[in-house]
ZABAGU-984158 format. One line per 8 residues: number of its first residue (from 1); for each residue x, z, y of N, C-alpha, C, O. Coordinates in nm, 3 decimals, decimal comma, m for minus. Each point is the difference from the previous one (the first is absolute). Example, Ala and Ser with C-alpha at 12.3 -4.5 7.8 and 13.67 -1.06 7.14 Angstrom:
1) 1,319 0,780 m0,569 m0,089 0,000 0,119 0,090 0,000 0,120 0,104 0,066 m0,002 | m0,139 m0,138 0,107 0,082 0,006 0,119 m0,077 0,073 0,109 0,051 0,017 0,111
This chain:
1) 0,083 0,001 m0,119 m0,081 m0,001 0,121 0,085 0,001 0,119 0,088 0,085 0,014 | m0,111 m0,181 0,078 0,078 m0,016 0,118 m0,073 0,056 0,124 m0,120 m0,022 0,015 | 0,191 0,092 0,072 m0,064 0,054 0,119 0,081 m0,042 0,120 0,123 0,003 m0,005 | m0,188 m0,043 0,112 0,070 m0,049 0,118 0,045 0,126 0,079 m0,051 0,110 m0,018 | 0,149 m0,133 0,106 0,054 0,104 0,086 m0,109 0,049 0,091 m0,015 0,121 0,019 | m0,064 m0,212 0,038 m0,107 0,042 0,095 m0,107 0,082 m0,070 m0,053 0,094 0,058 | 0,019 m0,130 m0,185 m0,098 0,077 m0,073 0,054 0,141 m0,028 m0,072 0,100 0,006 | 0,204 m0,095 m0,039 0,061 0,130 m0,030 0,002 0,085 0,124 m0,028 0,120 m0,010
9) 0,061 m0,174 0,130 0,003 0,075 0,120 m0,145 0,048 0,039 m0,018 0,112 0,048 | m0,082 m0,200 m0,070 m0,140 0,044 0,030 m0,039 0,118 m0,091 m0,065 0,094 0,047 | 0,102 m0,098 m0,174 m0,033 0,110 m0,092 0,072 0,127 0,039 m0,059 0,108 m0,008 | 0,187 m0,117 0,051 0,075 0,119 0,046 m0,062 0,054 0,126 m0,021 0,121 0,009 | m0,010 m0,205 0,089 m0,056 0,040 0,125 m0,134 0,067 m0,024 m0,028 0,104 0,059 | m0,055 m0,163 m0,144 m0,131 0,062 m0,036 0,015 0,135 m0,060 m0,074 0,093 0,033 | 0,168 m0,081 m0,122 0,028 0,126 m0,068 0,053 0,107 0,095 m0,039 0,116 m0,009 | 0,126 m0,156 0,099 0,055 0,095 0,096 m0,109 0,049 0,097 m0,006 0,118 0,034
17) m0,079 m0,211 0,009 m0,111 0,038 0,092 m0,094 0,097 m0,072 m0,046 0,097 0,062 | 0,018 m0,120 m0,188 m0,087 0,093 m0,075 0,069 0,135 m0,015 m0,063 0,105 0,012 | 0,192 m0,110 m0,038 0,076 0,125 m0,012 0,000 0,083 0,130 m0,011 0,123 m0,004 | 0,023 m0,194 0,123 m0,008 0,064 0,126 m0,131 0,063 0,026 m0,006 0,110 0,056 | m0,102 m0,176 m0,094 m0,138 0,053 0,021 m0,018 0,122 m0,084 m0,054 0,099 0,049 | 0,097 m0,102 m0,176 m0,015 0,117 m0,089 0,087 0,118 0,049 m0,044 0,115 m0,004 | 0,166 m0,144 0,051 0,086 0,109 0,053 m0,063 0,065 0,123 0,000 0,122 0,015 | m0,054 m0,207 0,074 m0,056 0,054 0,125 m0,131 0,081 m0,032 m0,030 0,099 0,067
25) m0,043 m0,141 m0,163 m0,125 0,067 m0,035 0,025 0,138 m0,064 m0,084 0,090 0,008 | 0,200 m0,076 m0,071 0,024 0,123 m0,079 0,107 0,089 0,060 0,032 0,104 m0,058 | 0,027 m0,142 0,174 0,108 0,078 0,052 m0,027 0,039 0,144 m0,049 m0,084 0,076 | 0,076 0,203 m0,033 0,024 0,120 m0,081 m0,131 0,049 m0,055 m0,105 m0,016 0,063 | 0,112 0,074 m0,175 m0,123 0,042 m0,073 m0,001 0,154 m0,009 0,093 0,062 m0,052 | m0,199 m0,006 0,103 m0,016 0,146 m0,014 m0,088 0,027 m0,119 m0,079 m0,084 m0,042 | 0,096 0,206 m0,012 m0,079 0,034 m0,120 m0,148 0,003 0,030 m0,080 m0,041 m0,084 | 0,040 0,088 0,203 m0,137 0,005 0,042 m0,006 m0,027 0,147 0,098 0,015 0,072
33) m0,217 m0,055 m0,029 m0,016 m0,026 0,147 0,024 0,128 0,075 m0,060 0,103 m0,030 | 0,148 m0,111 0,131 0,026 0,117 0,086 m0,058 m0,019 0,135 m0,037 m0,111 0,036 | 0,029 0,217 0,041 m0,046 m0,014 0,136 0,094 0,088 0,081 0,072 0,083 m0,056 | m0,074 m0,100 0,187 0,088 0,070 0,092 m0,086 0,062 0,110 m0,066 m0,072 0,075 | 0,066 0,205 m0,065 m0,074 0,068 0,105 0,084 0,009 0,124 0,112 0,050 m0,004 | m0,168 m0,100 0,116 0,074 0,003 0,130 m0,088 0,070 0,101 m0,111 0,040 m0,033 | 0,160 m0,025 0,157 m0,074 0,071 0,102 m0,127 m0,066 0,040 m0,093 0,068 0,045 | 0,082 m0,200 m0,058 m0,119 m0,073 0,046 m0,081 m0,057 m0,119 m0,090 m0,080 0,023
41) 0,119 0,119 m0,146 m0,077 m0,049 m0,111 0,084 m0,016 m0,127 0,116 0,041 m0,005 | m0,177 m0,101 m0,096 0,059 m0,018 m0,130 0,029 m0,148 m0,020 m0,087 m0,086 0,017 | 0,212 0,057 m0,054 0,042 m0,137 m0,033 m0,008 m0,019 m0,150 0,044 0,086 m0,076 | m0,102 m0,199 0,033 m0,011 m0,031 m0,144 0,042 m0,145 m0,022 0,017 m0,077 0,095 | m0,003 0,043 m0,221 0,029 m0,138 m0,035 m0,111 m0,089 0,051 m0,118 0,032 m0,009 | 0,162 m0,150 0,065 m0,098 m0,096 0,059 m0,012 0,013 0,150 m0,055 m0,089 0,065 | 0,106 0,200 m0,007 m0,007 0,022 0,144 0,095 m0,103 0,067 0,098 m0,043 m0,059 | m0,129 0,008 0,181 0,087 m0,094 0,075 0,118 0,075 0,064 0,002 0,123 0,007
49) 0,097 m0,203 0,042 0,115 0,056 0,068 m0,041 0,073 0,125 0,051 0,108 0,031 | m0,146 m0,169 0,042 m0,050 0,061 0,127 m0,068 0,135 m0,032 0,016 0,097 0,075 | m0,090 m0,090 m0,183 m0,066 0,123 m0,035 0,099 0,110 m0,033 m0,021 0,116 0,036 | 0,129 m0,153 m0,103 0,104 0,101 m0,030 0,067 0,051 0,122 0,025 0,120 0,011 | 0,004 m0,207 0,082 0,066 0,040 0,125 m0,096 0,087 0,084 0,042 0,099 0,061 | m0,170 m0,135 m0,059 m0,098 0,078 0,072 m0,013 0,142 m0,061 0,002 0,099 0,073 | m0,014 m0,091 m0,205 m0,019 0,128 m0,063 0,124 0,089 m0,009 m0,010 0,122 0,012 | 0,126 m0,184 m0,033 0,124 0,075 m0,026 0,110 m0,019 0,106 0,100 0,071 m0,003
57) m0,118 m0,162 0,092 0,105 m0,028 0,098 0,111 m0,091 m0,058 m0,011 m0,048 m0,113 | 0,116 0,025 0,193 0,109 m0,080 m0,050 0,073 0,074 m0,108 0,012 0,123 0,008 | 0,039 m0,194 m0,110 0,075 0,062 m0,108 0,134 0,052 0,050 0,053 m0,049 0,099 | 0,001 0,151 m0,168 0,134 0,053 0,032 0,108 m0,106 m0,023 0,095 m0,014 0,078 | m0,113 m0,061 m0,190 0,092 m0,111 m0,036 m0,084 m0,113 m0,056 m0,107 0,022 m0,057 | 0,159 m0,146 0,075 m0,070 m0,111 m0,060 0,104 m0,103 m0,046 0,111 m0,005 0,053 | m0,148 m0,078 m0,150 0,089 m0,103 m0,053 m0,090 m0,112 m0,051 m0,116 0,022 m0,036 | 0,170 m0,141 0,033 m0,069 m0,112 m0,061 0,095 m0,072 m0,093 0,120 m0,006 0,026
65) m0,172 m0,050 m0,137 0,081 m0,072 m0,097 m0,085 m0,098 m0,072 m0,122 0,011 0,002 | 0,183 m0,109 m0,067 m0,067 m0,098 m0,078 m0,023 0,056 m0,141 0,092 0,057 m0,058 | m0,212 m0,071 0,002 m0,027 0,048 m0,131 0,085 m0,083 m0,098 0,014 m0,121 0,017 | 0,044 0,186 m0,119 0,081 m0,075 m0,096 m0,079 m0,103 m0,078 m0,120 0,017 m0,021 | 0,186 m0,123 m0,021 m0,063 m0,106 m0,079 0,054 0,011 m0,137 0,122 0,011 m0,016 | m0,207 m0,012 m0,089 0,037 0,016 m0,136 m0,010 m0,132 m0,077 m0,088 m0,082 0,028 | 0,179 0,059 m0,126 m0,017 m0,113 m0,086 m0,126 0,016 m0,081 m0,035 0,112 m0,040 | m0,035 m0,223 0,013 m0,129 0,008 m0,073 0,019 0,067 m0,135 0,092 m0,031 m0,075
73) m0,182 0,124 0,046 m0,006 0,068 m0,127 0,109 0,103 m0,020 0,014 0,051 m0,111 | 0,066 m0,017 0,212 0,107 0,097 m0,017 0,001 0,098 0,121 m0,074 m0,017 0,097 | 0,159 0,115 m0,107 0,022 0,094 0,113 0,132 m0,029 0,066 0,051 0,084 0,073 | 0,006 m0,200 m0,096 0,126 m0,040 0,061 m0,028 m0,058 0,138 m0,083 m0,089 0,016 | 0,155 0,140 0,085 m0,014 m0,047 0,136 0,075 m0,129 0,021 0,114 m0,015 m0,043 | m0,179 m0,077 0,107 0,061 m0,130 0,041 0,096 0,028 0,113 m0,037 0,064 0,098 | 0,163 m0,113 m0,108 0,098 0,025 0,108 m0,050 m0,057 0,136 m0,069 m0,102 0,002 | 0,106 0,167 0,109 m0,054 m0,031 0,129 0,017 m0,146 0,046 m0,099 m0,055 0,048
81) 0,208 m0,010 m0,057 0,003 m0,135 0,053 m0,105 m0,092 m0,069 m0,065 m0,083 0,064 | 0,053 0,101 m0,191 m0,096 m0,082 m0,079 m0,143 0,042 0,032 m0,087 m0,085 0,021 | 0,063 0,213 m0,017 m0,134 0,048 0,023 m0,059 m0,046 0,138 m0,112 m0,049 0,009 | 0,193 0,067 0,092 m0,051 m0,035 0,135 m0,015 m0,152 0,019 m0,078 m0,046 0,084 | 0,152 m0,032 m0,164 m0,011 m0,145 0,008 m0,128 m0,051 m0,065 m0,054 m0,102 0,042 | 0,006 0,173 m0,142 m0,115 m0,050 m0,077 m0,133 0,073 0,036 m0,107 m0,059 m0,011 | 0,115 0,185 0,054 m0,120 0,079 0,023 0,011 0,063 0,141 0,104 0,057 0,034 | m0,205 m0,068 0,043 0,006 0,061 0,135 0,008 0,155 m0,008 m0,049 0,060 m0,096
89) 0,110 0,002 0,192 0,014 0,145 0,002 m0,139 0,065 0,020 m0,078 m0,040 0,086 | 0,054 0,138 m0,167 m0,119 0,086 0,014 0,049 0,130 0,062 0,061 0,082 m0,069 | m0,088 m0,063 0,200 0,054 0,117 0,069 m0,077 0,124 m0,037 m0,123 0,003 0,003 | 0,199 0,099 m0,037 m0,052 0,135 m0,026 0,050 0,092 0,113 0,119 0,001 0,030 | m0,207 0,075 0,031 0,039 0,098 0,100 m0,006 0,140 m0,064 m0,092 0,033 m0,075 | 0,190 0,043 0,106 0,015 0,135 m0,053 0,006 0,095 0,123 0,095 m0,005 0,078 | m0,199 0,092 m0,064 0,000 0,094 0,111 0,009 0,143 m0,057 m0,069 0,037 m0,095 | 0,157 0,041 0,156 0,026 0,135 m0,041 m0,056 0,099 0,099 0,027 m0,008 0,120
97) m0,105 0,104 m0,172 m0,052 0,106 0,086 0,048 0,135 m0,053 m0,029 0,036 m0,114 | 0,102 0,040 0,199 0,040 0,135 m0,035 m0,113 0,089 0,048 m0,042 m0,005 0,116 | m0,009 0,090 m0,211 m0,120 0,075 0,030 0,029 0,145 0,031 m0,092 0,082 m0,003 | 0,214 m0,047 0,031 0,033 0,133 0,040 0,052 0,084 m0,116 m0,005 m0,042 m0,116 | 0,057 0,164 0,150 0,061 0,088 m0,103 m0,101 0,037 m0,112 m0,117 0,030 0,025 | 0,167 m0,035 m0,145 m0,085 0,038 m0,116 m0,088 m0,115 m0,049 m0,072 0,017 m0,099 | 0,075 m0,128 0,162 m0,083 m0,112 m0,042 0,090 m0,118 m0,050 0,112 m0,018 0,046 | m0,164 m0,056 m0,138 0,071 m0,116 m0,055 m0,002 m0,114 0,104 m0,092 m0,010 0,082
105) 0,194 m0,072 m0,087 0,009 m0,122 0,084 m0,098 m0,102 m0,051 m0,009 m0,021 m0,121 | m0,067 m0,044 0,210 m0,093 m0,103 m0,041 0,056 m0,138 0,037 0,042 m0,022 0,113 | m0,041 m0,071 m0,208 0,047 m0,133 0,025 m0,120 m0,094 m0,021 m0,061 m0,003 m0,107 | 0,028 m0,071 0,211 m0,113 m0,092 m0,002 0,056 m0,144 m0,016 0,086 m0,043 0,077 | m0,136 m0,026 m0,178 0,043 m0,142 m0,024 m0,112 m0,090 0,046 m0,115 0,017 m0,042 | 0,146 m0,116 0,131 m0,094 m0,095 0,049 0,041 m0,146 m0,042 0,117 m0,037 0,001 | m0,215 m0,039 m0,034 0,023 m0,142 m0,025 m0,110 m0,079 0,076 m0,120 0,026 m0,014 | 0,165 m0,120 0,092 m0,087 m0,080 0,087 m0,084 0,087 0,093 m0,116 m0,030 0,027
113) 0,179 0,142 0,022 m0,073 0,088 0,091 m0,099 0,094 m0,058 m0,079 0,061 0,071 | 0,084 m0,048 m0,205 m0,104 0,086 m0,068 0,075 0,102 m0,092 0,096 m0,035 m0,070 | m0,141 0,158 0,072 0,062 0,101 m0,084 m0,022 m0,033 m0,148 m0,113 m0,013 m0,047 | 0,226 0,002 m0,025 m0,006 m0,025 m0,143 0,011 0,128 m0,085 m0,065 0,015 m0,103 | 0,151 0,075 0,150 0,018 0,125 m0,070 0,060 0,107 0,092 0,061 m0,031 0,103 | m0,080 0,157 m0,142 0,056 0,110 0,072 0,070 0,086 m0,109 m0,062 0,038 m0,100 | 0,193 m0,008 0,121 0,078 0,069 m0,096 0,057 0,126 0,067 0,053 m0,004 0,111 | m0,066 0,115 m0,184 0,061 0,128 0,050 0,123 0,034 m0,076 0,006 m0,020 m0,122
121) 0,096 0,072 0,195 0,124 0,038 m0,064 0,077 0,107 0,086 m0,029 0,017 0,118 | 0,119 0,051 m0,177 0,082 0,100 0,071 0,094 m0,074 0,096 0,023 0,047 0,111 | 0,031 m0,160 m0,152 0,096 m0,079 0,072 m0,054 m0,142 0,021 m0,078 m0,047 m0,082 | 0,115 m0,019 0,186 m0,039 m0,144 0,014 0,041 m0,080 m0,122 0,102 0,028 m0,063 | m0,183 m0,129 0,029 0,039 m0,081 m0,118 0,121 m0,086 0,021 0,041 m0,072 m0,091
């Protein structure tokens, strides 16, 4: 069976795009839906970026990064030069809120301006 280079590239590109979608949908994944209590209300998954800022104020720290792209059917990450050439970057925002002495740090993950998960930890991730 003979396969052309263009057909092979299309299949790889399709597989990488599918891998990126699966990675973005599952990362970061919390065990259960969390919420964050702030001075002006409670933030939960599905809230907008504006809602988080209104309820909790600006984060203490923030970062943005591209979600990793995985090879289809594996947990192997596609190296960056290849990944960015074939699949557009899916930007993930990470906002850190320090909630005071005796409280865990809350990290809010946003994708496309919407809260995807809230993770609590003693130290920033």
